[in-house]
C-alpha positions in Angstrom: -5.2 -21.4 6.5 -5.2 -19.6 9.7 -3.4 -16.3 11.1 -3.9 -16.5 14.8 -7.6 -16.8 15.3 -8.6 -15.8 11.8 -9.5 -18.4 9.2 -8.6 -17.3 5.6 -11.1 -18.5 2.7 -7.9 -19.4 0.6 -4.2 -18.9 0.0 -4.1 -16.2 -2.5 -3.1 -12.8 -0.9 -2.7 -9.4 -2.1 0.7 -7.9 -1.6 1.0 -4.5 0.4 2.0 -2.0 -2.5 2.7 1.8 -1.7 0.4 4.0 -3.6 -1.6 1.1 -5.0 -3.1 -1.4 -2.3 -5.7 1.5 -0.8 -9.1 0.4 0.1 -10.5 0.4 -3.2 -8.0 -1.9 -4.6 -8.1 -4.2 -1.7 -11.9 -4.6 -2.2 -11.6 -5.2 -5.8 -9.1 -7.9 -5.3 -11.2 -9.6 -2.8 -14.0 -9.4 -5.2 -12.0 -11.4 -7.6 -11.1 -14.1 -5.1 -8.2 -12.7 -2.9 -8.5 -14.5 0.4 -6.3 -11.8 2.3 -5.2 -8.3 1.7 -2.6 -6.1 3.7 -2.8 -2.5 3.6 -0.3 0.0 2.2 2.8 0.8 4.5 2.1 3.1 7.4 4.8 5.2 9.1 5.8 4.5 12.7 6.4 8.4 12.9 3.7 9.8 15.2 4.1 13.2 13.6 2.8 11.9 10.5 -0.3 9.9 11.6 -2.6 12.8 11.4 -1.5 13.5 7.7 -3.9 12.9 4.9 -1.8 10.3 3.3 -1.7 8.3 6.4 -5.4 8.8 7.0 -6.3 7.4 3.5 -3.8 4.4 4.2 -5.6 3.7 7.4 -9.2 3.8 5.8 -10.9 0.4 6.0 -14.4 1.6 5.7 -16.8 -1.1 4.9 -13.7 -3.6 4.3 -14.2 -7.1 5.4 -11.9 -8.6 7.9 -9.6 -9.4 9.0 -8.1 -5.9 8.7 -4.2 -6.2 8.2 -2.1 -2.9 8.7 1.6 -3.0 7.5 3.8 -0.7 9.7 7.5 0.4 8.9 10.0 2.0 11.0 13.4 1.9 12.6 12.9 2.3 16.3 11.4 -0.6 18.4 9.5 1.6 20.9 7.9 3.7 17.9 7.0 0.6 16.0 5.1 -0.8 19.1 3.3 2.5 19.5 2.4 2.3 15.9 1.0 -1.1 16.4 -1.3 0.0 19.4 -2.5 3.1 17.3 -3.5 1.1 14.5 -5.0 -1.5 16.7 -7.1 1.3 18.2 -8.3 2.3 14.7 -9.4 -1.3 13.8 -6.4 -3.1 12.8 -6.8 -7.1 13.5 -3.4 -8.1 12.2 -0.1 -6.0 12.4 2.3 -6.7 9.6 6.1 -5.7 9.9 7.7 -4.2 6.7 11.1 -5.7 6.4 10.8 -6.1 2.5 10.5 -2.7 1.0 13.5 -1.9 -1.0 12.8 1.8 -1.9 15.9 4.0 -1.2 13.6 6.5 0.8 12.7 3.7 3.1 16.2 1.8 3.2 18.3 5.3 3.4 16.5 5.4 7.0 17.4 1.9 7.6 13.9 0.7 7.5 12.1 -1.9 5.2 14.6 -4.5 4.0 17.5 -2.4 5.3 16.6 -4.0 8.8 17.8 -7.2 7.5 21.4 -6.0 7.7 21.0 -5.4 11.5 19.3 -8.6 12.9 19.6 -7.5 16.5 17.6 -4.2 15.8 15.2 -6.3 13.6 14.7 -8.8 16.1 14.1 -5.9 18.9 11.6 -4.4 16.7 9.7 -7.7 16.3 9.8 -8.4 20.0 8.4 -4.8 20.8 5.5 -5.3 18.3 4.6 -8.6 19.6 4.6 -7.5 23.1 2.5 -4.4 22.1 0.0 -6.6 20.4 -0.3 -9.5 22.5 -2.6 -7.9 25.1 -5.1 -7.2 22.3 -4.9 -10.8 21.0 -3.6 -9.3 17.5 -1.4 -11.5 15.6 1.9 -10.3 14.0 3.1 -11.2 10.7 6.6 -10.4 9.0 7.3 -9.6 5.2 11.1 -9.7 4.4 13.2 -10.5 1.5 15.8 -13.0 1.1 18.5 -10.9 2.4 20.3 -7.5 1.6 22.5 -9.0 -1.1 23.3 -12.3 -2.6 26.4 -12.3 -0.4 24.0 -11.7 2.7 21.0 -14.0 2.2 19.8 -14.3 6.1 16.0 -15.0 5.6 16.3 -18.4 7.2 18.0 -17.2 10.2 15.6 -14.0 10.7 12.7 -16.4 10.0 13.6 -18.4 13.0 14.4 -15.7 15.2 11.0 -14.1 14.5 9.0 -17.4 14.9 10.8 -17.6 18.3 9.6 -14.0 19.0 6.1 -14.9 18.4 5.4 -13.8 14.8 2.6 -16.0 13.4 3.1 -15.9 9.6 6.1 -15.0 7.4 6.1 -13.7 3.8 9.2 -13.9 1.7 9.9 -12.0 -1.4 12.4 -14.1 -3.4 14.8 -11.1 -4.1 17.4 -9.4 -2.1 17.0 -5.7 -1.4 20.2 -5.2 -3.7 18.0 -6.7 -6.6 15.1 -4.2 -6.0 12.5 -5.4 -8.5 15.2 -6.3 -11.3 16.3 -10.0 -12.4 14.1 -12.9 -11.6 12.9 -14.0 -8.2 14.2 -17.1 -6.8 12.3 -19.6 -4.8 15.0 -21.9 -3.0 15.4 -19.4 -0.2 11.6 -19.6 0.4 11.6 -23.3 0.4 14.6 -23.1 2.9 12.4 -20.9 5.1 9.6 -23.2 4.9 11.7 -25.9 6.0 13.0 -24.2 8.9 9.7 -23.0 10.6 6.5 -24.1 11.7 4.5 -20.9 11.0 2.7 -20.5 7.6 5.1 -19.1 5.0 4.0 -17.0 2.1 5.7 -17.0 -1.4 6.2 -13.7 -3.1 7.7 -12.5 -6.3 7.1 -12.8 -10.0 3.8 -14.8 -9.5 2.2 -13.7 -12.7 0.1 -16.4 -14.2 -1.9 -19.5 -13.1 1.0 -21.9 -14.3 3.5 -20.1 -12.3 1.4 -20.0 -9.3 1.3 -23.8 -9.3 4.9 -24.1 -10.0 6.0 -21.9 -7.2 3.8 -23.7 -4.7 5.2 -27.0 -5.8 8.8 -25.8 -5.6 8.7 -24.1 -2.2 5.9 -25.9 -0.4 4.7 -22.6 0.6 1.3 -22.4 2.4 0.1 -19.2 0.4 1.0 -17.0 -2.3 1.2 -13.1 -2.2 0.7 -11.4 -5.5 1.5 -7.7 -6.1 2.7 -6.0 -9.5 0.9 -8.9 -11.6 -2.4 -7.6 -10.0 -2.3 -4.2 -11.3 -4.8 -3.6 -13.9 -5.6 -7.5 -13.6 -7.3 -8.0 -10.3 -8.9 -11.0 -11.8 -5.7 -12.9 -11.8 -6.8 -14.2 -8.3 -9.8 -15.7 -10.0 -7.8 -17.1 -12.6 -5.4 -18.8 -10.5 -7.8 -20.1 -7.8 -9.6 -21.8 -10.7 -6.5 -23.2 -12.3 -5.3 -24.6 -8.8 -8.6 -26.3 -8.2 -9.4 -27.6 -11.8 -6.1 -27.5 -13.7 -7.9 -25.5 -16.6 -7.5 -22.3 -17.7 -10.2 -19.7 -17.0 -11.5 -17.6 -20.0 -10.7 -14.0 -19.9 -13.1 -11.6 -18.7 -15.9 -10.2 -20.8 -15.3 -6.4 -21.9 -18.7 -5.7 -20.2 -17.3 -7.1 -16.9 -14.1 -5.0 -17.3 -16.2 -2.0 -18.0 -18.6 -2.4 -14.9 -15.4 -3.1 -12.3 -13.3 -0.4 -13.9 -15.7 2.4 -13.8 -16.9 1.3 -10.0 -13.3 1.3 -9.0 -12.9 4.7 -10.4 -15.7 6.1 -8.5 -14.6 4.4 -5.3 -11.1 5.9 -5.9 -12.4 9.5 -6.6 -14.6 9.1 -3.4 -11.5 8.3 -1.3 -9.1 10.9 -2.8 -11.4 13.7 -3.7 -11.5 15.6 -7.2 -7.6 17.1 -7.2 -5.8 14.1 -6.2 -8.4 11.4 -7.3 -8.1 12.4 -11.0 -4.4 12.3 -11.0 -3.8 9.2 -8.9 -6.4 7.2 -11.0 -4.1 7.7 -14.2 -2.1 4.8 -13.3 -4.8 2.3 -12.6 -6.2 3.3 -16.0 -3.0 2.8 -17.8 -2.5 -0.6 -16.3 -5.9 -1.8 -17.4 -5.6 -0.6 -20.8 -1.8 -1.3 -21.5 -2.2 -3.9 -24.0 -5.6 -3.2 -25.3 -6.5 -1.8 -28.8 -6.8 2.1 -28.8 -5.4 2.2 -25.2 -2.7 4.7 -26.2 -5.2 7.2 -27.5 -7.4 6.7 -24.4 -4.1 7.5 -22.3 -3.5 10.7 -24.0 -7.2 11.7 -22.9 -7.0 10.6 -19.3 -3.9 12.1 -18.6 -5.0 15.6 -19.9 -8.3 15.4 -18.0 -8.6 17.8 -15.1 -11.6 16.7 -13.5 -13.1 13.1 -12.5 -16.3 13.4 -14.5 -14.4 14.0 -17.7 -11.8 11.2 -16.9 -14.3 8.5 -16.2 -16.6 9.4 -19.1 -13.5 9.0 -21.4 -13.0 5.5 -20.0 -16.6 4.6 -20.4 -16.8 5.8 -24.1 -13.6 3.8 -24.7 -15.0 0.6 -23.1 -18.3 1.0 -25.0 -16.3 1.1 -28.3 -14.0 -1.8 -27.2 -17.2 -4.0 -26.4 -18.5 -3.4 -30.0 -15.0 -4.7 -31.2 -14.7 -7.8 -29.0 -16.7 -9.7 -26.4 -13.6 -10.8 -24.3 -10.3 -9.5 -23.2 -7.5 -10.9 -25.2 -6.5 -14.7 -23.8 -2.8 -13.5 -23.3 -3.1 -10.4 -21.2 -1.2 -8.3 -18.6 2.5 -8.3 -17.3 3.1 -12.1 -17.7 2.4 -12.4 -21.3 2.1 -16.0 -21.0 -0.3 -18.9 -22.3 -2.0 -19.9 -19.2 -2.3 -23.2 -20.6 1.4 -23.6 -20.1 2.0 -26.1 -17.2 5.8 -26.4 -17.5 8.1 -25.3 -14.8 9.0 -21.6 -15.8 12.7 -20.8 -16.2 14.5 -20.3 -12.9 12.2 -22.6 -11.0 14.3 -25.8 -11.8 15.7 -27.3 -8.5 
């Protein structure tokens, strides 16, 4: 599929997740078959553009294109400025955040809170599209199904966004009110797909190859966006791609492969964040990788107490060496989903 002039190699995307989808993680997911990755959310507040957090989020060094940056805010003019600022720093696609349910975002009427104010949401979309047009930079939009079950307005907003010039829509199958609780629903995504001509991406609870195939069939979506299920399991993109192509489950990664990728990921992470922040922010990734593996609990105690990157890295290396002596491959049922990848039935909640 295409986003503006950019041809994407496949229809499996990495979701923008604050504190997760930094450059090292995006590159890792691309290595395992993700065809597209969107950066962490970047604020539209000019006074924060020079902050260390924003500079790290805007770091795309060595990253393959197209470079997609997600921006968030509540003021149309500020959002337009943020789009121009990021284009000057290499952004090739600008994504507007109307999907984040976090209170610290929604309390300021940004993120999914904008879906409660359609005139403001449309004004922001129009301003960002106008700012990007002179640079031939496509604008995309990520949103939810609505603010609440009683206010599902994704279809109306999708139509307005398409008319304003948005070139791709991603819909998370939950309302803002749900946060990440309950189950995602896909009827609204199917309705959005039927209402517009631009590509539509389905997002929410896609945590196994079988679920990916079922969501595509149910929604008719052009692509899938995967977020939490890729945490500690970036090879999910490889698994899904293989399953969609062949109909066959893919063997889990070798422990030796996990060792190589995890240790390299940690080194890249440390280089981006530095010693003090790196050793702390890497903890969550190590926890995700090892949460269901034998001996993982003991390792987590060590890595949480480590005060320098070298000690933490060596603890992970020693753990994986010991794990490789016990097993060649990771367990067949692994990760958030806990599902048998040979299951081809329609998961609960997907029935029409």
